[in-house]
PARO-711582 format. One record per residue: residue in one letter; x, y, z negated of N, C-alpha, C, O in turn. Coordinates in steps of 0.2 Angstrom, whole numbers, plus 5000, padded with zeros to 4 digits. Each point is the difference from the previous one (the first is absolute). Layout:
! residues N
AXYZXYZXYZXYZ;...
This chain:
! residues 325
M534944275603499750064998500450065004500650004999;N499150045004500350065003500050064996499650045000;K500949964995500150054996500150075003499850054997;L500549955009500150075003499350025002499950064999;A499749905004499350035002499650024994499750055000;E500449924994499650024994500350064998499650054998;T501049965002500350074998499850055004499950064998;L500149935009499850055005499350024999499850065001;N499849904996499350014999499950054993499550035000;Q501049974996500050044994500450065001499950054996;V500649955008500550065000499950035008500149965004;D499850104997500050035007500649995003500049985006;V500650044991500650005004500549974995500150024994;L500249935008500649964996500650035002500250015006;V500250014989500750025000500549955000500049964995;L500450035010500549955001500750024997500050064997;D500549905003500650024998500450035005499850025005;G500949994994500450035004500649965002499949945001;A500750085001500549965002500349954995500050024994;M500249935008500449954996500750005001500450014995;G499849995011500849995001500450064997500549984997;T499350085004500350054998500050014992500550024997;Q499049955000500050004993500549954997500350004995;L499749945009500549954998500750025001500549994996;F499750055009500650035001500250044994500650004998;A498950045000500250054994500149964994500350024995;R499549915005500149964994500649955001500149964996;G500350055009500649965001500149965006500549975001;L498950025003500149965006500550035005499950065001;I500549905001500550025005499849995007499649955002;S500650095003499850005007500249935002500649984999;G499049985005500149945002499849944995500049945002;G499850084992499849954995499349985001499650035004;S500249924993499349975001499550034995500149984994;P499450065007499650024995499649944997499850004994;E500049955011499649954997500449964995499749974996;E500950025005500449964994500050044994500049964995;W499950105005499950044993499449984996500050014994;N499549965010499549974996500149954995499749994995;V500949975006500249964995500750024996500149984995;L500350065009500650024996499950064995500250004995;Y499350045007499950064996499350025000499750055002;P499949904995499250015000499850064997499550035001;E500949994993499850064996500150065004499650054999;R500849955006500150065004499550015005499750055001;V500149895002499450005005499450024996499650045003;Q500349944991499450014996500050084998499450035000;D501249994999500050084999499850045005499650054999;V500549935008499750045005499349995000499650055001;H500149894999499349995000499750054994499550035001;K500849974993499750034995500050085001499550034998;A501049995005500050075002499550025004499750065000;Y500149905005499450025005499449994996499550045001;V500449914995499449994996499950064995499450035000;D501150004997500050054996499850075004499750044997;A500549965009499850065004499350005003499850055002;G499949894997499349995001499849965006499450005002;S501049955000499949965006499449954998500049974994;H499550025010499549944999500349945003499849954998;V500650055007500349945003500850015001500250055002;I500149904995500849995001500149945005499749954999;L500850075005500349945004500649974998500450034997;T499649905004500649964997500650025004500050025005;N500649964992500650015002500249945005500449964998;S499250045007500149945005500050025007499849955004;F500350114998499950025007500449965004499849985006;G500850004993500449965004500049924998500649975000;G498950014998499949934996499949945005499949954998;T500150065009500049945004500749975000500550034999;R499549915003500649965001500550035005500650004999;Y499150045006500450035005500450064997500650005001;R499050044995500450054997500549984994500550035000;L499249924997500549984994500649965003500550004996;K499549985010500549965003500650055000500649985000;L499350095001500550055000500549994994500550025000;H499249964994500349994994500149934998500249994994;D499749965010500149934999499549984994500249964996;L499250075004499549984995499449975004499550004996;Q500549985010499549985003499649944997499449995001;D501049974995499749944997499650024994499849954996;R500250115002499750024993499450055001499850044996;A499949955010499550055002499450004995499850054997;V500049895002499449994995500250024993499650044997;E501049945001500250024993500050084999499850034995;L500550005010500250084999499350035001499950064997;N499749925008499350035000499649994994499650054998;R500449894999499649994994500350054995499650024996;A501049985003500350054995499850075001499950044995;A500149985011499850075002499350014998499850054997;A499749905004499450014998499950004992499650044997;Q500849925000499949994993500350074996499750024995;N500850015008500250064997499550065001499950034995;A499849975011499450055000499449994996499750044997;R500249895002499449984996500150024993499550024997;I501149975000500250024993499850074999499750024995;V500550025010499950084999499350015001499750044996;A499949945009499350015001499649984994499650044998;D500649904999499549984995500150044993499650004996;A501050035004500150044994499850075001500150044995;A499749985011499850075001499450034996499649964998;D500350105001499550034996499450025005499550024998;H500549965008499550005005500049955005500649975001;P498950015002500049945004500550015006500050055004;V500449904997500550005005500049945004500049944997;L500050065010500049945004500749995003500450055000;V499849895001500649985003500049985007499649955001;G500750095003500049985007500749965002500550034998;G499449925005500649965002500350025007499749995005;S500950054994500350035006500349955005500449964998;I499350045008500349965005500250045006499650035004;G501149984997500250045006500249965006499949945000;P500350095005500249965006500649964999500450014996;T499649945008500649955000500650035002500649974998;G499450085006500650035003500249965007500550025003;E499149934999500149975006499550025005499450034998;L500749965008499550015006499749945002500449955001;L499050055000499649945003500249995007500150045004;I499949894998500049985007499550045004499450004997;P500750035009500649995004500550064999500549995003;M499450064993500450054999500649984995500650035001;G499349924995500549974996500049934999499849965005;N500550014990500049924999499649974995499949945000;M499750104997499549974995499449985003499650045003;S500249904996499349985002499550024995500150024994;Y499349995009499450024996499949954994499950024994;E500249925008499949944994500550014995499849994994;D500850035008500550004994499950064996500150004994;A499650065009499850064996499549984996500050024994;V499549955008499449984995500349964994499850014995;A500649945007500349964994500450044995499949994994;A500550065009500450044995499550044996500250014994;F499350025009499650044996499649964995499850034995;A500049915007499649964995500449984994499850004995;E500949995007500449984994500150064995500049994994;Q500150075009500050064996499450014996500050014994;A499449995009499350014997499949954995499750014994;R500649925006499949954995500350034994499749994994;G500950035006500450034994499650054997500050014994;L499850045010499650064997499449984997499850024995;V499849935008499449984997500149964993499750014996;E500849955005500249964993500250054995499949994994;G500450075008500250054995499450044997500150044995;G499349965008499550034998499850075003499750044997;V500449975009499850065004499350005001499649955000;D500150115000499350015001499850015008499549995002;I501050035001500050025007500649975004500550004997;L499449985009500649995005500050065004499650025004;W501050024996500150075003500549995006500650014998;I499249995008500450005006500250075002499550045001;E501149974999500250075001500650025005500449955001;T499650115001500650025005500149965006500549995002;M498949995001500049965006500050045006499850065000;S500549915005500050045007499749965005499750035005;D500349904994499749955005499449974998499949974995;L499550045009499449984998500049924999499649974996;N500850005008500049925000500449984993499849954997;E500650095001500349994993499650014995499949964995;V499650095005499550014995499549945000499949984995;K499950005011499649945000500349944998499749964996;A501050035005500349944997500050004992499949954997;A500250115001500050014992499349994997500049974995;I499550055009499349994997499949935000499749974996;E500549995010499949935000500349964995499849964997;G500950065002500449974994499750014994499949964995;A499850105003499750024994499449964999499849974995;R499850025010499349965000500249934999499549964997;A501050015005500249934999500149994993500049944997;V500250114999500149994993499450014996499849974995;S499850095007499450014996499550035005500150055004;T499349924996499450035004499650054996499650035004;E500649984990499650054996500350074999499750054999;I501049945000500350064998500050065005500049995006;P499850074992500050065005500750015003500550004997;I499450025009500650015004500050085003499450015003;C501150024996500050075003500650005005500549964999;A499550085006500550015005500250075002499550035002;T501149994998500250065003500550005005500549954999;M499550095006500550015005500450064999499750054997;S500949965006500450065000500050035006500249985005;F499550084995499950045006500650065001499950054996;D500649935007500650045000500350035006500550025001;T499149965005500250025006499450045004499749975004;R500350104994499450045002499349975000499649995004;G500349994989499449974999499949935002499449974999;R501149995003500049935002500549964996500550034997;T499449915002500549964997500649995005499950025006;M500649954992500649995004499849955006500350005005;M499249964994499849965005499450035004499749965004;G500150104995499650045004499249994998499650025004;V500349964990499349994997499850074998500350034996;T499049985006499750064997499649994995499849944998;G499950114998499549984995499449975002499749964997;A500150075009499449975003500149925002499549964999;A501050035004500249935001500049954994499849955000;M500550084995500049964994499349984997499949944999;V499750115001499349994998499749955005499749954997;A500450055009499649965005500349934999499649955001;E501050044998500349934999499949974993499949945000;L500050104995500049974993499350004997500049974994;S499650075008499450024996499549944999499650004995;D500549945009499649944999500449954997499749945000;L500850074997500449954997499949994992500449974997;G499150075000499949994993500450044996500049984994;L500350075008500550044995499550054996499550025002;T500749994992499750044996500150075002499650054999;A501049975003500250075002500649995005500449965000;I499650105004500650005004500350085000499650044997;G500949975006500350075000500750015002500249965004;A500150094994500750025002500450014994499850034995;N500849955006500550014994500750025004500149995006;C500450034990500650025002499950055006499750054999;G500649945007499950055005500650055001500450014995;N499650035010500550055001499850074997500550034998;N498949985001499850064997499350004998499649955002;L500150104994499450004997499550015006499449975000;I500850075005499550025005499849945004499449995002;D501149975000499949945004499649954996499549965003;T500650034991499649954996499350024999499649965001;E500350114998499350024999499750005007499349995000;A501050025006499749995006499849935001499449995003;A501049964996499849935001499449994995499549965002;L500550064992499449994996499450035003499449974999;A500650095003499450035003499849965006499449995001;E501049985003499849955005499649944998499549995002;M500849994992499749944997499350024998499549965001;H500450094995499450024998499550025005499449984999;A500850055007499550015005499849935003499450005003;A501049964998499949935003499549964996499649965002;A500550044991499649964995499950044994500449994995;P499150055005499950054994499849964994500150024994;E499749915006499849974994500649964997500049974995;M500650035009500649964997500350044995500150065000;I500149904994500450034995500750015002500349965003;L499950104996500750025003500550014995499850034994;I500849965007500650014996500550055003500149995006;A500150064990500550045002500650004995499950014994;K500749975008500649994995500650035004500449965002;A499650104999500450045004500750014997500050004994;N500550015010500750024997499950084997499550035002;A500949984994500050074997500350055004500650024999;G499150005007500250055005500649975004499949945002;M500550105001500549985005500749994996500250044996;P500249915006500649994997500650045004499950025006;R500650004990500650035002500549994996500049984994;Y500650025009500649984996500350074997500150055003;E500149954990500450054997500649974998500049964995;G500650045009500649964998499849935002499849985005;D500449984990499849935001499349984997499949944999;K499850114998499349984997499450025005500050055003;L499549904997499550015004499450034995499849984995;I500050085008499550044996499450015004500050005006;Y499449994991499450015003499750074998500050024994;D499750015011499750074999499350004997499750064998;G500049885000499450004998500050014992500149954997;T499850105000499950014993499449974997499549985004;P500450024990499449974997499450045002499549985001;E500650095000499550045002499849995007499450005002;V501149985003499849995007499649935000499550005004;M500749954992499649945000499450014996499549965002;G500450084994499350014997499550035005499549985000;A500850075004499650035005499849945006499450005002;Y501149964999499849955005499549954997499649985004;A500450004990499549964997499350035000499649965002;D500450114997499350035001499850005007499449995002;R501150025003499750005007499849935002499550005003;V500849954996499849935002499449984997499649965003;R500350054990499449984997499450035003499549985000;K500650085002499450045004499949975007499450015002;N501149955000499949975007499849934999500249965005;G499650014990499749934999500549954997499849955000;V500850084998500549954997499749984993499950054996;R500149895002499849984993500649984996499949994994;M500750005009500649974996500650045002500250005006;V500150044990500550055002500649994995499950004994;G500750005009500650004996500650025004499950045005;G500749954993500650025003500449945002500049954997;C500550075008500549955002500750024999500150034995;C500349975010500750024999500050074998499750055002;G500849964993500150074997499550024995500150054997;S499449915002499550014995500249974993500249954999;A499750104996500249974993499450014995499550035002;P500649954992499450014996499750074999499450014999;A501150045002499850074999499550025006499550034999;H500649945007499550015005499349974999499550035001;I500649904996499349974999499650034995499450005000;E501050034995499650044994499650055003499550014998;V500850035006499750065003499449985004499550035000;M500649925004499549975005499449984996499450015001;R500749954993499549984996499650064997499450004999;Q501050054999499650064997499650035005499550034998;V500749985008499650035005499449955002499550035000;I500649915000499449955002499550014994499450005002;D500850004992499650004994499750074999499650014996;G500650045008499850074998500350044994499750054998;V500849925000500450034994500350065002500050054996;I500349955010500350065003499750025007499849955003;P500250114999499850015007500549985005500649994998;P499249995008500549985005500550065001499850055001;P500849934999500550055001500050035007499849975005;E500350104995500050035006500750005003500450044998;V499749925007500649995003499950005008499549995002;E501050045001500050005008500249945003500649974998;L499050005006500249945004500350025006499750025005;V501049974995500450025005500049965006500149944999;V499750085007499949965006500650025005500050065002;T500549904999500550015004499949975007499649955001;A500750085004500049975007500349935000500549994997;P499249975007500349935000500650005004500150045004;P500449924993500750005003499949965007499549975002;A501150035002500049975007499949934999499749975004;A500650004991499949934998499849994993500250054996;P499449905002499849994993500650004995500549975001;A499450084994500550004995500049944996499549984998;P501149995001500149944995499850024993500250064998;N499549904999499950004993500549964996499949944999;P500650094998500549974997499849964994500349944998;E499250094998499849964994499649945002500049954996;R499650065010499649945002500549945002499949944998;T500750085005500549955001500349974994500049945000;R500150104995500249974994499549964996500149954997;R499350075004499449964997500049935003499849954997;M500350055010500049945003500549954998500049945000;R500650094997500649964998499949994993500149944998;N499750114998500049994992499350004997500050004994;G499550015010499350004996499850074998499550004997;
């Protein structure tokens, strides 16, 4: 049963959740620690993050499993526990979703392996498929409603993740998002139009953009997708503005009002699923839900457009997300 398609038939725009990693850091996760291990060490803290987003109004919450492939878990010597940790991640989210006062779907977060595929790296396509299948098995066993492939840069890695997911279940809905952080392209040079062309026939329920270097690049990629395939269900899960350091703290300039205005813009351009990524907290999601529902008017904020730098500016939070989820 495709619960996501059923829900989209009932709700015009679904509100997703926000960042997981920064919320876990606020609850005691140390830099270099494994967020996925927290699913069994501190399940109540993980559930607390999910509940905060549900209370803010999320229709969909993503599991704490972004780095749940054996390749990423190997950094913490946890590679042999991939199924266990992903199953626990799904169970934590499932507990919160089932206790919510409104319908909430659970998306099983599947992030990149952190490896490069042959010939640019050493990982074979077949090994990638096997790793994603292993992760997907744990998530499905734990009760997710959706398998959610995210923050990808390489279309072939997306395809490997889809193939791995389908090896576990031919029925569960799959969504896929890529990170457009290099002047509207992914780090591997993929455009929004190319993503649609390569993935539109693979049976995905929705595709879109998440993370990224700024709101402008993310929205531009989504506009390309909508122009290339107007019938495609699109996902926008952008970072909360631009990151900057204040001392040793990473701060995002995207206030809840900025993200509320972004939610209004993208839903007017065909996006059916909207949430936040790095830097987004429950306060951001609450304002976004209120805007989507018409409880408050879209905030009037100025979208600052800056001249592009000589070289693409690095996104430090994306780097941390790649390390810590």
